[in-house]
C-alpha positions as CSV (number, residue, x, y, z in Angstrom):
1,M,0.0,0.0,0.0
2,T,1.3,3.4,-1.0
3,T,1.7,6.1,1.7
4,R,1.6,9.7,0.6
5,F,3.9,11.7,2.8
6,G,3.6,15.5,3.0
7,F,6.7,17.4,4.2
8,V,6.6,21.0,5.6
9,S,10.0,22.5,5.8
10,T,12.7,24.7,4.3
11,F,14.1,22.6,1.4
12,P,17.0,22.7,-1.1
13,P,18.2,24.9,-2.7
14,T,17.8,26.6,0.7
15,Q,20.9,25.9,2.7
16,C,20.1,25.2,6.4
17,G,19.8,22.3,8.7
18,L,16.1,21.8,8.3
19,A,16.3,21.7,4.5
20,T,19.1,19.2,4.6
21,F,17.3,17.1,7.2
22,T,14.0,17.0,5.3
23,A,15.7,16.2,2.0
24,A,17.5,13.3,3.6
25,L,14.5,12.0,5.5
26,R,12.3,12.1,2.3
27,T,14.9,10.2,0.3
28,A,15.3,7.6,3.0
29,L,11.5,7.2,3.4
30,L,11.0,6.8,-0.4
31,H,14.0,4.5,-1.0
32,S,12.9,1.2,-2.5
33,T,9.2,1.8,-1.8
34,T,6.2,2.9,-3.8
35,D,5.5,5.7,-1.3
36,E,5.3,9.3,-2.4
37,G,6.6,12.4,-0.8
38,W,5.4,15.9,-1.6
39,V,7.1,19.0,-0.1
40,V,5.6,22.3,1.1
41,R,8.5,24.6,1.1
42,L,8.9,27.4,3.7
43,V,10.2,30.6,2.1
44,D,10.6,34.3,3.1
45,E,9.5,35.5,-0.4
46,P,7.7,33.8,-3.2
47,G,9.9,32.3,-5.9
48,P,10.0,29.6,-8.6
49,Q,9.3,26.0,-7.6
50,S,12.6,24.2,-6.9
51,G,11.6,20.7,-8.2
52,D,8.7,18.4,-9.0
53,E,8.6,17.3,-5.4
54,V,7.7,20.8,-4.2
55,V,3.9,21.2,-4.6
56,A,3.4,24.4,-2.7
57,Q,5.2,27.2,-0.8
58,V,4.3,28.9,2.5
59,V,5.4,32.5,2.3
60,A,5.9,34.2,5.6
61,G,3.0,36.7,6.2
62,D,0.9,35.4,3.2
63,A,-2.3,33.7,4.5
64,A,-3.3,32.7,0.9
65,S,-0.1,30.6,0.6
66,V,-1.0,28.9,3.8
67,R,-4.4,27.9,2.4
68,R,-2.9,26.6,-0.8
69,A,-0.3,24.6,1.2
70,A,-2.9,23.1,3.5
71,A,-5.0,22.0,0.5
72,Q,-2.0,20.1,-1.0
73,L,-1.2,18.5,2.4
74,N,-4.8,17.4,2.7
75,L,-4.2,15.2,-0.4
76,C,-1.6,13.3,1.5
77,D,-2.0,10.5,4.1
78,V,0.2,12.1,6.7
79,A,2.2,15.3,7.1
80,I,5.7,15.6,8.7
81,V,6.1,19.2,9.8
82,Q,9.5,20.6,10.9
83,H,9.3,23.1,13.7
84,E,11.9,25.9,14.3
85,Y,10.8,29.3,15.6
86,G,12.6,31.2,12.9
87,V,11.3,29.5,9.7
88,Y,7.6,30.5,10.0
89,G,6.1,34.0,9.9
90,G,4.6,35.8,12.8
91,A,5.9,36.4,16.3
92,D,8.0,33.4,17.3
93,G,6.8,31.6,14.2
94,S,3.2,31.6,15.2
95,E,2.0,31.3,11.6
96,I,2.6,27.6,11.9
97,L,-0.6,27.4,13.9
98,Q,-2.6,28.8,11.0
99,L,-1.3,26.0,8.8
100,L,-1.9,23.2,11.4
101,D,-5.5,24.5,11.9
102,Q,-6.2,23.9,8.2
103,V,-4.5,20.5,7.8
104,R,-7.0,17.7,8.2
105,V,-4.6,14.7,7.9
106,P,-2.6,13.4,10.8
107,C,0.5,15.5,11.5
108,V,3.9,14.5,12.9
109,V,5.7,17.7,14.3
110,V,9.5,17.4,14.6
111,L,11.0,19.8,17.1
112,H,14.4,21.0,16.3
113,T,14.6,23.4,19.3
114,V,13.2,22.9,22.8
115,L,14.3,25.9,24.9
116,A,15.0,25.3,28.6
117,D,13.7,28.8,29.5
118,P,11.4,30.0,26.7
119,A,9.8,33.5,26.7
120,P,6.1,33.3,27.6
121,H,5.0,33.7,24.0
122,Q,7.5,31.1,22.7
123,R,6.1,28.7,25.3
124,R,2.5,29.3,24.2
125,V,3.4,28.8,20.5
126,L,5.1,25.5,21.1
127,E,2.4,24.2,23.5
128,S,-0.2,25.1,20.9
129,V,1.8,23.4,18.1
130,M,2.0,20.2,20.2
131,A,-1.7,20.3,21.1
132,K,-2.6,20.4,17.4
133,A,-0.1,17.6,16.4
134,G,-1.0,13.9,16.2
135,A,2.5,13.0,17.2
136,V,5.6,15.0,18.4
137,V,9.2,14.0,17.7
138,T,12.3,15.2,19.6
139,M,15.7,14.2,18.5
140,S,17.2,13.6,22.0
141,V,16.1,12.4,25.4
142,T,17.1,15.8,26.8
143,A,14.6,17.6,24.6
144,R,11.8,15.2,25.6
145,E,12.6,15.7,29.3
146,R,12.4,19.4,28.8
147,L,8.9,19.0,27.4
148,A,7.9,16.9,30.3
149,T,9.2,19.2,33.0
150,R,8.8,22.7,31.6
151,Y,5.9,22.7,29.1
152,A,2.2,21.7,29.2
153,A,2.4,18.7,26.8
154,D,0.6,15.4,26.3
155,M,3.7,13.2,26.7
156,T,1.9,10.2,25.3
157,K,2.3,11.9,21.9
158,V,6.1,12.4,22.2
159,S,8.7,10.0,20.7
160,V,12.4,10.3,20.5
161,I,13.9,9.6,17.1
162,A,17.5,10.5,16.4
163,H,18.6,12.9,13.7
164,G,19.8,10.7,10.8
165,A,23.2,10.4,9.2
166,P,24.3,9.1,5.8
167,A,26.1,5.8,5.7
168,L,29.8,6.6,5.2
169,E,32.6,4.1,4.4
170,T,34.3,5.1,7.6
171,T,31.5,4.0,9.9
172,M,32.8,0.5,10.6
173,A,36.4,1.0,9.5
174,E,39.5,0.6,11.6
175,P,40.5,3.8,13.4
176,A,42.9,5.9,11.4
177,F,45.9,6.9,13.5
178,R,48.2,8.5,10.9
179,T,51.8,9.4,11.3
180,G,51.3,12.6,9.2
181,Q,49.7,15.8,10.2
182,F,46.8,15.3,12.7
183,T,43.7,17.0,11.3
184,V,41.0,18.6,13.4
185,L,37.7,19.3,11.5
186,T,34.8,21.6,12.2
187,W,32.1,21.8,9.5
188,G,28.6,23.3,9.0
189,L,27.1,26.6,8.3
190,L,29.3,29.3,9.9
191,G,28.1,32.1,12.2
192,P,28.5,33.6,15.7
193,G,27.9,31.0,18.4
194,K,29.8,28.3,16.6
195,G,32.7,28.9,18.9
196,I,35.4,28.6,16.2
197,E,37.4,31.3,17.9
198,W,37.9,29.0,20.9
199,G,39.2,26.2,18.6
200,I,41.6,28.7,17.0
201,E,42.9,29.8,20.4
202,A,43.3,26.1,21.4
203,M,45.4,25.5,18.3
204,A,47.9,28.1,19.5
205,M,48.5,26.0,22.6
206,L,49.6,23.0,20.5
207,R,52.6,24.6,18.8
208,D,55.0,22.2,20.7
209,L,53.5,19.1,18.9
210,Q,55.6,17.9,16.0
211,P,54.1,18.0,13.5
212,M,51.6,20.6,14.7
213,P,48.0,19.6,14.1
214,R,46.0,21.2,11.4
215,Y,42.6,22.8,12.0
216,L,40.2,22.8,9.0
217,V,37.0,24.9,9.3
218,A,34.7,24.0,6.4
219,G,31.3,25.4,5.4
220,Q,29.6,28.5,4.0
221,T,28.4,31.3,6.2
222,H,24.8,30.8,7.2
223,P,22.5,32.6,4.7
224,K,20.7,34.5,7.4
225,V,24.0,35.6,9.0
226,L,25.2,36.6,5.5
227,L,22.2,38.8,5.0
228,R,22.4,40.4,8.4
229,E,26.2,41.0,8.8
230,G,27.9,39.7,5.7
231,E,31.2,37.9,6.3
232,A,32.0,39.8,9.5
233,Y,32.3,36.7,11.7
234,R,34.6,34.9,9.2
235,D,36.7,38.0,8.8
236,R,37.2,38.2,12.6
237,L,38.3,34.6,12.6
238,R,40.7,35.2,9.8
239,E,42.1,38.2,11.7
240,Q,42.5,36.0,14.8
241,V,44.5,33.5,12.7
242,R,46.7,36.2,11.2
243,H,47.3,37.9,14.6
244,G,48.3,34.5,16.1
245,D,50.5,33.6,13.2
246,L,48.6,30.4,12.7
247,G,48.1,30.7,8.9
248,P,49.9,27.4,8.0
249,W,47.8,25.4,10.5
250,V,44.3,26.9,10.4
251,T,42.4,26.7,7.1
252,F,39.0,28.0,6.0
253,E,37.1,26.3,3.2
254,G,33.9,28.2,2.4
255,H,32.5,26.4,-0.6
256,Y,29.4,24.1,-0.6
257,R,30.1,20.3,-0.5
258,N,27.6,17.7,-1.7
259,T,27.1,14.5,0.2
260,S,30.0,12.6,-1.5
261,A,32.4,15.5,-1.1
262,L,31.4,15.9,2.6
263,A,32.0,12.2,3.2
264,S,35.6,12.6,1.7
265,L,36.2,15.6,4.0
266,I,35.1,13.7,7.1
267,R,37.3,10.7,6.1
268,S,40.3,13.0,6.0
269,A,39.9,14.1,9.6
270,D,41.2,12.5,12.8
271,V,38.8,14.3,15.2
272,V,35.8,16.5,14.9
273,L,35.7,19.6,17.1
274,L,32.3,21.2,18.0
275,P,33.2,24.2,20.2
276,Y,29.6,25.6,20.2
277,D,28.8,28.4,22.6
278,S,25.1,27.6,23.3
279,P,24.2,25.5,26.3
280,E,20.7,25.0,24.8
281,Q,21.4,22.9,21.7
282,V,19.4,19.7,22.0
283,T,19.9,18.6,18.3
284,S,23.1,18.7,16.2
285,G,23.1,17.1,12.8
286,V,26.9,17.5,12.6
287,L,27.4,15.7,15.9
288,I,25.3,12.8,14.7
289,E,27.2,12.6,11.4
290,A,30.5,12.7,13.1
291,V,29.6,9.8,15.5
292,A,28.0,7.8,12.6
293,A,31.2,8.3,10.6
294,G,33.2,6.7,13.4
295,K,35.1,9.9,14.3
296,P,36.2,10.9,17.8
297,V,34.5,14.1,18.9
298,V,35.6,16.9,21.1
299,A,32.5,19.0,22.0
300,T,31.4,21.6,24.5
301,R,28.8,20.4,27.0
302,F,25.7,21.3,25.0
303,P,22.8,18.9,25.9
304,H,22.9,16.7,22.8
305,A,26.7,16.2,23.1
306,V,26.3,15.3,26.8
307,E,23.8,12.7,25.8
308,L,25.3,11.2,22.6
309,L,28.9,11.1,23.8
310,A,28.0,9.4,27.1
311,G,28.9,6.0,25.5
312,G,32.5,7.1,25.0
313,A,32.6,8.3,21.4
314,G,34.1,11.7,22.5
315,V,35.2,14.0,25.2
316,L,33.2,16.9,26.7
317,V,34.8,20.3,27.5
318,P,33.5,23.4,29.2
319,H,32.1,26.2,27.0
320,R,34.5,29.0,26.0
321,D,37.5,27.1,27.4
322,P,40.3,26.9,24.8
323,A,42.7,25.4,27.3
324,A,40.4,22.4,27.9
325,I,39.9,22.0,24.1
326,A,43.7,22.0,23.7
327,T,44.1,19.4,26.4
328,A,41.5,17.1,24.7
329,L,43.1,17.5,21.3
330,R,46.5,16.9,22.6
331,S,45.4,13.6,24.1
332,L,43.9,12.5,20.9
333,A,46.9,13.6,18.8
334,T,49.4,11.7,21.0
335,R,47.6,8.6,22.3
336,R,46.6,5.8,19.9
337,D,44.6,4.0,22.7
338,V,42.3,7.1,23.2
339,V,41.6,7.3,19.5
340,T,41.0,3.5,19.2
341,R,38.6,3.5,22.2
342,M,36.5,6.5,21.0
343,T,36.3,5.2,17.4
344,A,35.0,1.8,18.6
345,A,32.4,3.5,20.8
346,A,31.3,5.6,17.8
347,A,31.1,2.5,15.5
348,A,28.9,0.8,18.1
349,A,26.5,3.7,18.1
350,A,26.4,4.3,14.4
351,P,23.9,1.7,13.1
352,Q,20.9,3.2,14.8
353,L,21.8,6.7,13.6
354,M,21.7,5.9,9.9
355,W,19.0,7.5,7.8
356,S,17.6,4.1,6.9
357,A,17.0,3.2,10.5
358,V,15.6,6.6,11.3
359,A,13.2,6.5,8.3
360,D,11.9,3.2,9.5
361,Q,10.9,4.8,12.8
362,Y,9.1,7.6,11.1
363,R,7.4,5.2,8.8
364,D,6.1,3.2,11.8
365,L,5.0,6.3,13.6
366,A,3.2,7.6,10.5
367,G,1.5,4.2,10.1
368,E,0.2,4.3,13.6
369,L,-1.3,7.8,13.1
370,I,-2.9,6.8,9.8
371,T,-4.4,3.7,11.3
372,A,-5.8,5.6,14.3
373,S,-7.2,8.3,12.0
374,V,-9.0,5.7,9.8
375,A,-10.5,4.0,12.9
376,A,-11.7,7.3,14.5
């Protein structure tokens, strides 16, 4: 039996985490099945359709576009709706409520952000979204626990399904401990809050290592950051590198990489560094992909890292603490046993993080909603 999935999200060519997530989930759900997947794309301004899979657009502030989108979703069996405050129009993204009010098919709402201390209106919006949803998905246990303790939510609706990761050749490979230059990698859309400055400062503390490690920062500037302040953050980082005379050891690559090129990039690294500033982050696609690729991780103590690295796939460091980052990187650069142990822990966690496994959970959840809707 064919299931018609409707997806509500940003979507390529938009470059952001939600767009990448939805494109990957859709591909995994439709792989080797007769199922269909239609996309309602969230945009700030109307534009040309980006592909045959995109059947409608929701334009921020345009009630007519919401009605057209809901009509398309009502032709599906189930809708999978991505929630992030900043991608919908209205105060705190409140226009999502107008869409949910007009969608008659069961809805799975996927929460990408669950704030520990939301503003009153943010809380009301999210609680209303959850009330209107048939099912709610968080991507970490931490996020689910926040809903249970800090929001008015029907927890019988809430499931935890991990962010997915592509299957890379490195996942089950032997740990790579090379005798050449040790490579530290940070990747993803760049902007303030990524904490790259702390990684650069940590590199300056590793000058005594021979050869000195290399730090590669890969990724374009986040489109919304680019609109707001241009390349100011990247320029500050480059100036920090110049001032610290770290040019030969810290490299920025700002071009877009497709899935294959990103896989090659990850394979080239010895460790992934996530020096994020925010203590709020309950979902990190980069963290999931790093662990799924079998790479040791050094991360600040943001909630998703605390949870996912508990099995030994990485080491946690305090926020904004370059000395602690340097200590962790030094251990990985000089001790084969540490790398081997973390790589083995990552490989053990990887299978349940693959998009194929994640899609199976979404398919099961959608099937339960559809069955319940038919029986009602």
